[in-house]
C-alpha positions as CSV (number, residue, x, y, z in Angstrom):
1,M,-26.9,-22.4,-8.1
2,E,-24.2,-19.9,-8.7
3,D,-20.6,-21.1,-8.4
4,I,-19.2,-20.5,-4.8
5,Y,-16.2,-18.7,-6.2
6,V,-18.3,-16.4,-8.4
7,R,-20.4,-15.6,-5.3
8,L,-17.3,-14.9,-3.3
9,A,-15.8,-12.7,-6.0
10,K,-19.0,-10.6,-6.1
11,H,-19.0,-10.4,-2.3
12,L,-15.4,-9.1,-2.3
13,E,-16.5,-6.3,-4.8
14,D,-18.6,-4.8,-2.0
15,L,-15.6,-4.1,0.3
16,I,-14.5,-0.5,0.7
17,M,-11.2,-1.5,-0.9
18,G,-12.9,-4.1,-3.1
19,Y,-11.8,-6.5,-5.7
20,P,-13.0,-5.7,-9.3
21,Y,-14.5,-8.9,-10.7
22,N,-12.9,-10.8,-13.6
23,E,-11.9,-14.4,-14.4
24,A,-8.4,-14.0,-13.0
25,L,-9.9,-13.2,-9.6
26,L,-11.6,-16.6,-9.6
27,D,-8.3,-18.4,-10.2
28,L,-6.8,-16.5,-7.3
29,L,-9.7,-17.3,-5.0
30,K,-9.6,-21.0,-5.9
31,E,-6.0,-21.1,-4.8
32,M,-6.7,-19.3,-1.6
33,F,-9.9,-21.0,-0.4
34,D,-11.4,-24.5,-0.7
35,P,-15.2,-24.5,-1.2
36,I,-16.0,-24.7,2.5
37,E,-13.6,-21.9,3.3
38,A,-15.1,-19.8,0.5
39,Q,-18.6,-20.4,2.1
40,V,-17.3,-19.1,5.5
41,A,-15.6,-16.1,3.8
42,L,-19.0,-15.3,2.3
43,A,-20.4,-14.9,5.8
44,I,-17.8,-12.3,6.8
45,P,-19.4,-8.8,6.5
46,T,-18.2,-6.4,3.8
47,N,-19.4,-3.3,5.7
48,L,-16.1,-3.1,7.6
49,A,-13.3,-0.6,7.1
50,P,-9.8,-2.1,6.6
51,L,-8.5,-3.6,9.8
52,D,-12.0,-3.6,11.5
53,V,-13.1,-7.0,12.7
54,V,-16.2,-8.9,14.0
55,D,-16.4,-11.9,16.3
56,M,-16.9,-15.5,15.2
57,E,-20.4,-15.5,16.6
58,T,-21.5,-12.7,14.3
59,I,-20.0,-14.5,11.3
60,G,-21.4,-17.9,12.3
61,S,-24.9,-16.5,12.4
62,R,-24.6,-15.6,8.7
63,T,-24.0,-19.1,7.5
64,D,-25.8,-22.5,7.7
65,L,-22.5,-24.4,8.4
66,P,-22.2,-26.1,11.8
67,R,-20.4,-24.0,14.4
68,E,-17.6,-26.5,14.7
69,D,-17.0,-26.3,10.9
70,V,-16.8,-22.6,11.1
71,A,-14.3,-22.7,13.9
72,D,-12.1,-25.2,12.0
73,V,-12.1,-23.0,9.0
74,F,-11.2,-20.0,10.9
75,Y,-8.3,-21.8,12.6
76,Y,-6.9,-22.9,9.2
77,V,-7.4,-19.7,7.2
78,S,-6.1,-17.5,10.0
79,S,-3.0,-19.7,10.6
80,S,-2.5,-19.7,6.8
81,N,-2.6,-15.8,6.8
82,L,-5.6,-15.7,4.4
83,I,-7.8,-13.5,6.5
84,Y,-7.1,-10.6,8.9
85,T,-7.4,-11.2,12.7
86,G,-7.6,-8.6,15.4
87,T,-9.5,-7.6,18.5
88,T,-13.0,-6.4,18.5
89,R,-14.1,-3.3,20.5
90,A,-15.5,-5.7,23.1
91,G,-12.1,-7.4,23.5
92,A,-12.9,-10.6,21.7
93,K,-10.9,-12.2,18.9
94,G,-12.2,-10.9,15.6
95,Y,-11.9,-11.6,11.9
96,S,-12.3,-9.8,8.6
97,L,-11.6,-10.2,4.9
98,F,-8.3,-8.8,3.6
99,Q,-9.1,-5.7,1.6
100,V,-7.0,-4.7,-1.5
101,G,-3.9,-2.9,-0.3
102,Y,-4.5,-4.2,3.3
103,G,-3.5,-7.8,3.1
104,V,-4.1,-8.8,-0.6
105,P,-1.9,-9.4,-2.4
106,Q,0.7,-8.5,0.3
107,T,0.2,-11.4,2.6
108,F,1.8,-13.8,0.1
109,F,5.1,-11.9,0.1
110,W,5.6,-10.1,3.4
111,D,7.7,-12.9,5.0
112,G,10.3,-12.8,2.2
113,K,10.0,-16.5,1.3
114,K,11.0,-17.6,-2.2
115,D,9.4,-21.0,-2.4
116,D,7.2,-22.7,-4.9
117,R,4.0,-21.5,-3.2
118,T,5.2,-17.9,-3.4
119,R,6.0,-18.3,-7.1
120,K,2.6,-19.7,-7.8
121,M,0.8,-16.9,-6.0
122,A,3.0,-14.3,-7.7
123,K,1.8,-15.6,-11.1
124,L,-1.8,-15.5,-10.0
125,V,-1.4,-12.0,-8.5
126,L,0.3,-10.7,-11.6
127,K,-2.5,-12.0,-13.8
128,Y,-5.2,-10.4,-11.6
129,F,-3.7,-7.1,-10.6
130,S,-3.3,-5.8,-14.2
131,V,-3.0,-2.1,-14.9
132,P,-6.7,-1.8,-15.8
133,T,-7.7,-3.6,-12.6
134,T,-5.4,-1.3,-10.6
135,G,-7.0,1.7,-12.3
136,K,-10.5,0.5,-11.2
137,I,-9.4,0.0,-7.6
138,Y,-7.6,3.3,-7.0
139,G,-9.1,5.5,-9.7
140,G,-12.8,5.0,-9.1
141,V,-13.4,7.7,-6.5
142,P,-12.0,11.3,-6.0
143,T,-10.4,10.5,-2.6
144,K,-7.2,8.6,-3.1
145,T,-6.3,5.8,-0.7
146,Y,-2.6,6.7,-0.5
147,K,-0.3,9.7,-0.8
148,Y,3.4,10.4,-0.9
149,S,5.3,11.7,2.1
150,P,8.3,13.9,1.2
151,A,11.7,12.5,2.0
152,N,12.7,13.3,5.5
153,L,16.2,14.2,4.4
154,A,14.6,16.8,2.1
155,V,12.9,18.8,4.8
156,D,15.8,21.2,5.1
157,V,15.2,22.4,1.5
158,P,12.7,25.1,1.0
159,M,9.3,23.3,1.4
160,Q,6.2,25.4,1.1
161,G,3.6,24.7,3.7
162,V,4.6,21.2,4.8
163,L,2.7,20.1,7.9
164,P,4.0,17.7,10.6
165,H,1.6,15.0,9.8
166,E,2.9,15.0,6.2
167,E,6.5,14.3,7.3
168,I,7.7,10.8,7.8
169,G,9.4,11.6,11.1
170,P,6.3,12.6,12.9
171,I,4.4,9.7,11.3
172,V,6.9,7.3,13.0
173,D,6.8,9.2,16.2
174,A,3.0,8.9,16.5
175,T,3.0,5.1,16.4
176,T,2.9,2.6,19.2
177,K,4.4,-0.5,17.5
178,I,6.4,-0.8,14.2
179,A,7.0,-3.9,12.1
180,L,9.3,-4.4,9.1
181,A,8.2,-6.7,6.3
182,H,9.3,-7.4,2.7
183,C,8.0,-5.4,-0.3
184,P,5.3,-7.4,-2.0
185,C,5.9,-5.8,-5.4
186,R,9.7,-6.5,-5.5
187,M,9.3,-9.9,-3.8
188,S,6.9,-11.1,-6.5
189,A,9.1,-9.8,-9.2
190,T,12.1,-11.5,-7.6
191,V,10.5,-14.9,-7.3
192,L,9.4,-14.6,-11.0
193,G,13.1,-14.2,-12.0
194,R,13.1,-10.4,-12.7
195,T,16.5,-9.2,-11.7
196,D,16.7,-5.6,-13.1
197,C,15.7,-4.0,-9.8
198,Q,18.5,-3.9,-7.2
199,H,16.6,-2.0,-4.5
200,S,16.3,-3.4,-1.0
201,L,13.5,-5.9,-0.4
202,E,12.8,-5.7,3.4
203,V,11.3,-2.2,3.2
204,C,7.6,-2.4,4.0
205,I,6.7,-0.8,7.4
206,K,3.5,-1.4,9.3
207,Y,2.2,0.5,12.4
208,D,0.0,-0.2,15.4
209,E,-2.6,-2.9,14.9
210,M,-1.3,-3.7,11.4
211,A,2.1,-4.2,13.0
212,E,0.6,-6.4,15.7
213,F,-1.0,-8.6,13.1
214,V,2.1,-9.2,10.9
215,I,4.4,-9.7,13.9
216,S,2.0,-12.2,15.5
217,R,1.7,-14.1,12.2
218,G,5.4,-14.3,11.6
219,L,5.2,-12.1,8.5
220,A,7.4,-9.3,9.8
221,R,9.8,-8.4,12.6
222,E,9.4,-5.7,15.2
223,I,11.7,-2.7,15.0
224,S,12.2,0.4,17.2
225,K,11.3,3.9,16.3
226,D,15.1,4.7,16.1
227,E,15.7,1.8,13.7
228,A,12.8,2.9,11.6
229,R,14.1,6.5,11.3
230,H,17.6,5.3,10.3
231,I,16.5,2.8,7.7
232,L,14.0,5.3,6.2
233,E,16.8,7.7,5.7
234,D,18.9,4.9,4.1
235,W,16.1,4.2,1.7
236,E,15.7,7.9,0.8
237,R,19.4,7.9,-0.3
238,E,18.6,4.7,-2.2
239,G,15.9,6.6,-4.1
240,L,12.8,4.9,-2.6
241,V,9.6,6.8,-2.2
242,H,7.5,7.0,1.0
243,M,3.9,6.0,0.3
244,V,1.5,6.3,3.2
245,D,-2.3,6.3,3.9
246,N,-3.9,9.5,2.7
247,A,-4.9,10.6,6.2
248,Q,-3.7,13.2,8.7
249,G,-3.6,10.7,11.6
250,G,-3.7,7.0,12.3
251,I,-1.5,6.0,9.4
252,K,-1.1,2.2,9.3
253,H,1.8,1.7,6.9
254,T,4.7,3.2,4.9
255,C,5.6,1.5,1.7
256,N,8.9,2.4,0.3
257,C,8.5,2.2,-3.5
258,C,10.7,2.3,-6.6
259,G,9.9,2.8,-10.2
260,H,10.7,-0.8,-11.3
261,Y,7.9,-3.0,-10.1
262,C,6.0,-1.1,-7.4
263,W,2.3,-0.9,-8.3
264,N,2.0,2.9,-8.0
265,V,5.4,4.4,-8.8
266,G,6.1,1.9,-11.5
267,I,2.8,2.5,-13.2
268,I,3.4,6.3,-13.1
269,R,7.0,5.9,-14.4
270,R,5.7,3.9,-17.4
271,R,2.9,6.5,-17.9
272,R,0.2,3.8,-17.8
273,I,-2.3,5.6,-15.4
274,P,-2.3,9.4,-14.9
275,R,-0.6,10.4,-11.6
276,D,-3.6,12.1,-10.1
277,T,-5.9,9.3,-11.0
278,L,-3.8,6.9,-9.0
279,M,-2.4,8.8,-6.1
280,A,-2.8,11.9,-3.9
281,V,0.2,14.2,-4.7
282,Y,0.3,17.2,-2.4
283,F,3.7,18.6,-3.4
284,I,5.5,19.3,-6.7
285,R,9.1,20.1,-7.4
286,E,10.5,23.5,-8.4
287,T,14.0,23.9,-9.8
288,H,16.0,27.1,-9.1
289,S,17.8,27.3,-12.4
290,E,20.4,29.8,-11.2
291,E,21.7,27.2,-8.7
292,C,21.4,24.1,-11.0
293,I,24.7,23.0,-12.3
294,G,23.3,20.4,-14.7
295,C,25.0,17.4,-13.0
296,G,22.1,15.1,-13.7
297,A,22.0,13.5,-10.2
298,C,18.3,14.3,-9.8
299,G,17.5,12.7,-13.1
300,E,19.3,9.5,-12.3
301,I,17.5,9.1,-9.0
302,C,14.0,10.3,-10.0
303,P,11.7,7.2,-9.5
304,V,9.3,8.3,-12.2
305,D,11.8,9.3,-14.9
306,G,10.5,12.8,-14.7
307,V,13.7,14.9,-15.1
308,K,15.7,15.6,-18.2
309,L,18.6,17.9,-18.9
310,K,18.0,20.7,-21.4
311,D,20.7,23.3,-22.0
312,D,22.6,21.9,-19.1
313,K,19.7,22.6,-16.7
314,A,17.2,20.1,-15.1
315,Q,13.8,20.2,-16.6
316,V,10.9,18.6,-14.7
317,D,7.8,17.0,-16.2
318,L,5.3,18.6,-13.9
319,D,2.5,16.4,-15.1
320,W,4.2,13.3,-13.7
321,C,6.3,14.6,-10.8
322,I,5.1,13.0,-7.5
323,G,6.7,15.5,-5.1
324,C,8.6,12.7,-3.2
325,G,11.7,14.8,-2.6
326,V,14.3,12.1,-3.3
327,C,15.8,14.4,-6.0
328,A,16.4,17.0,-3.3
329,V,18.3,14.5,-1.2
330,S,20.7,13.9,-4.1
331,C,21.1,17.6,-5.3
332,P,24.6,18.9,-4.4
333,T,23.7,22.6,-4.7
334,G,20.3,22.9,-3.1
335,A,18.7,23.9,-6.4
336,I,15.5,22.0,-5.6
337,S,12.5,23.0,-3.5
338,L,9.0,21.4,-3.0
339,N,5.9,23.5,-3.3
340,R,2.4,22.6,-2.1
341,R,-0.2,21.8,-4.7
342,F,-3.3,21.5,-2.5
343,E,-4.2,23.0,0.8
344,A,-5.8,19.9,2.3
345,G,-3.6,17.2,3.6
346,G,-6.1,14.3,3.3
347,P,-8.9,13.2,5.6
348,D,-8.5,13.6,9.4
349,S,-8.0,10.0,10.2
350,F,-7.7,6.5,8.8
351,A,-11.4,5.9,9.7
352,D,-12.4,9.1,8.0
353,L,-10.4,8.2,4.9
354,H,-12.2,5.0,4.3
355,G,-15.6,6.4,5.3
356,R,-15.1,9.0,2.6
357,I,-14.1,6.3,0.0
358,R,-17.1,4.2,1.0
359,Q,-19.4,7.2,0.5
360,E,-17.9,8.2,-2.8
361,G,-18.1,4.7,-4.0
362,G,-21.8,4.6,-3.4
363,L,-21.6,1.5,-1.1
364,N,-24.8,1.0,0.9
365,L,-23.2,-0.4,4.0
């Protein structure tokens, strides 16, 4: 009979935001689940979009384990934050597997702990989520899971065709609940002793049902819309980049990324995966040379190291610019504008986004 962890790893490949199979994944799963828990995880359907759930009766019908064993497993893995919990459309308590980018590897780091368990998980996560694995996850289909939202403080600069749903302010306004957690990328680097990144750690924002989950599990704290707006502006001045779901509505989170260790901006900064393979980039920078004084401020803050001075003027590498707008925040003369690259602003909703990714990935769900 095939090893339970091999079976679970292959099961997780079939999620919309699935886990590419390799030996490092087996090590991660062995640390997350004991064999009985892995058997129950195998009974959780993979035909769910991120944050969708099914009730325990549906899952129990898909396994031969006694009902009381299934209930005990769910109590433990949910209290240990190893699966997602929410409410079904019928109002019952529901469960689903964490999908990549929606719980794994984030759940190990959201609460900001720096203990031995966190360090152990950081090592396993680093081993599994290599650059090639990340490329498979996010580069496998045309529709990208995430996009960059231009810095709110940059909206006063000339910005060609920006729509309200692409601005971070309206994204916050549209939410019903907001939670603030720690950045998984920088937290994992910190617990592994990497100290060259001095950016803030508590910068991961969740909205609506994702916020409900992390607050209820003690992984984050609730904040108001006003607090969210203020701290987002602080992070823009710090040079952090807003990464959001690539949808026009129903956005579930805003990551605030840097070029040191964050899985997307850092990879682009190091030129490991082409920008457009990894992310949806709807805007690109333009420099108005007659207004540029060659101060170098935009080059210092650029998270992807995409600006150099040439003949005392800023020169932008347009193949790697991510259109985040933090350079415009730092420009003292207003020499920077953002131009639209593509007409579309992403799928209509969070559900449409993952429906499209599922279809493009050829998943028969």
